[in-house]
C-alpha positions as CSV (number, residue, x, y, z in Angstrom):
1,M,6.5,-71.1,74.4
2,A,7.8,-70.5,78.0
3,A,6.9,-67.3,79.7
4,S,9.9,-65.1,80.5
5,T,10.4,-63.3,83.7
6,R,10.2,-59.5,83.4
7,E,11.6,-56.9,85.7
8,V,9.9,-53.5,85.7
9,Y,11.9,-50.4,86.1
10,I,10.2,-47.0,86.4
11,V,12.5,-44.2,85.3
12,L,11.7,-40.6,86.3
13,D,13.7,-37.7,84.8
14,A,14.7,-35.0,87.2
15,N,16.8,-31.8,87.2
16,D,17.9,-32.5,90.8
17,P,17.9,-36.3,91.0
18,E,19.1,-36.4,94.7
19,R,16.2,-34.2,95.9
20,V,13.6,-36.0,93.7
21,A,15.0,-39.4,94.9
22,E,14.7,-38.3,98.5
23,F,11.0,-37.3,97.9
24,W,10.1,-40.6,96.2
25,C,11.9,-42.7,98.9
26,E,9.7,-41.1,101.5
27,A,6.6,-41.1,99.3
28,L,6.9,-44.8,98.4
29,Q,8.6,-45.8,101.7
30,Y,11.5,-47.1,99.5
31,R,15.2,-47.1,100.2
32,R,18.0,-45.6,98.2
33,V,20.6,-48.2,97.2
34,N,23.0,-46.7,94.8
35,R,23.9,-44.0,92.4
36,I,25.1,-45.1,88.9
37,E,26.3,-42.2,86.8
38,Q,23.1,-40.0,86.3
39,Y,20.8,-42.6,88.0
40,V,19.7,-42.8,91.6
41,V,18.4,-46.4,92.3
42,L,15.5,-46.8,94.6
43,L,14.1,-50.2,95.8
44,P,11.3,-51.4,98.1
45,P,12.3,-52.3,101.7
46,D,14.2,-55.6,102.0
47,G,11.9,-58.5,101.5
48,T,9.1,-56.4,100.0
49,P,8.0,-57.0,96.4
50,G,7.9,-54.1,94.1
51,F,9.4,-52.3,91.1
52,T,12.8,-50.6,90.9
53,M,12.6,-46.9,90.4
54,L,15.4,-45.0,88.8
55,V,15.6,-41.2,89.1
56,Q,17.6,-40.0,86.1
57,G,19.4,-36.7,86.2
58,V,18.7,-34.6,83.1
59,D,19.3,-31.0,82.0
60,D,16.0,-30.2,80.4
61,P,13.1,-29.2,82.6
62,K,9.7,-30.8,82.5
63,A,7.7,-29.2,79.8
64,A,4.3,-30.8,79.6
65,K,1.9,-33.3,81.2
66,N,3.4,-36.7,81.8
67,R,2.3,-39.4,79.3
68,M,2.6,-42.0,82.1
69,H,2.3,-41.6,85.8
70,L,2.1,-43.6,89.1
71,D,-1.1,-44.3,90.8
72,L,-0.6,-44.9,94.5
73,H,-3.5,-46.7,96.2
74,V,-3.7,-46.5,100.0
75,A,-6.3,-47.2,102.7
76,D,-6.6,-43.5,103.7
77,P,-6.1,-41.3,100.6
78,E,-6.7,-37.9,102.3
79,A,-4.1,-38.7,105.0
80,E,-1.6,-39.7,102.3
81,V,-2.3,-36.5,100.4
82,V,-1.6,-34.5,103.6
83,R,1.6,-36.5,104.2
84,L,2.9,-36.0,100.7
85,V,2.1,-32.2,100.7
86,A,4.2,-32.0,103.8
87,L,7.1,-33.7,101.8
88,G,6.7,-31.0,99.1
89,A,4.1,-32.4,96.8
90,T,1.3,-30.2,95.3
91,R,-2.3,-31.1,95.1
92,L,-3.5,-30.4,91.6
93,G,-7.1,-31.6,91.6
94,S,-9.3,-34.6,91.9
95,G,-11.5,-36.8,89.7
96,S,-13.8,-39.7,89.7
97,I,-15.3,-42.4,87.5
98,G,-18.2,-44.1,89.1
99,D,-17.0,-45.3,92.6
100,I,-13.4,-44.7,91.7
101,Q,-12.0,-41.4,93.1
102,W,-8.5,-40.0,93.0
103,T,-6.4,-36.9,93.8
104,T,-4.0,-35.7,91.2
105,M,-0.7,-34.5,92.7
106,A,2.7,-33.3,91.5
107,D,6.1,-34.1,93.1
108,I,8.7,-31.5,93.9
109,E,9.6,-31.1,90.2
110,G,6.1,-31.1,88.9
111,N,5.8,-34.8,87.8
112,E,2.2,-35.9,88.1
113,F,0.9,-38.9,90.1
114,C,-2.4,-39.8,91.6
115,I,-3.5,-41.0,95.1
116,G,-6.5,-43.4,95.2
117,R,-8.1,-45.8,97.6
118,T,-7.1,-49.5,97.9
119,H,-9.9,-52.0,97.3
């Protein structure tokens, strides 16, 4: 059986999709490429591999903890936390398992994500 190619799209609900898309463009260093109905389409910089992110406009506000979230791993996690807070993110806490450490954050509409260290 031949393996099929898969494309991964991350979809994030937002009450203000333009504002949330702007945050995630800066946070991920992505580019906005289009708006298709209620979706704002974000892609990595030209020539850079990565997933497609769709910010979907919805009417209902976020009500509980995300069941799935992004983990962003960077060389200097604390500097990245400071950068993202300046963009409007909120630091929620931190955690660790053995040598693995992370900071839990929320974007400008409260969607959780984590910042960790690259290996």
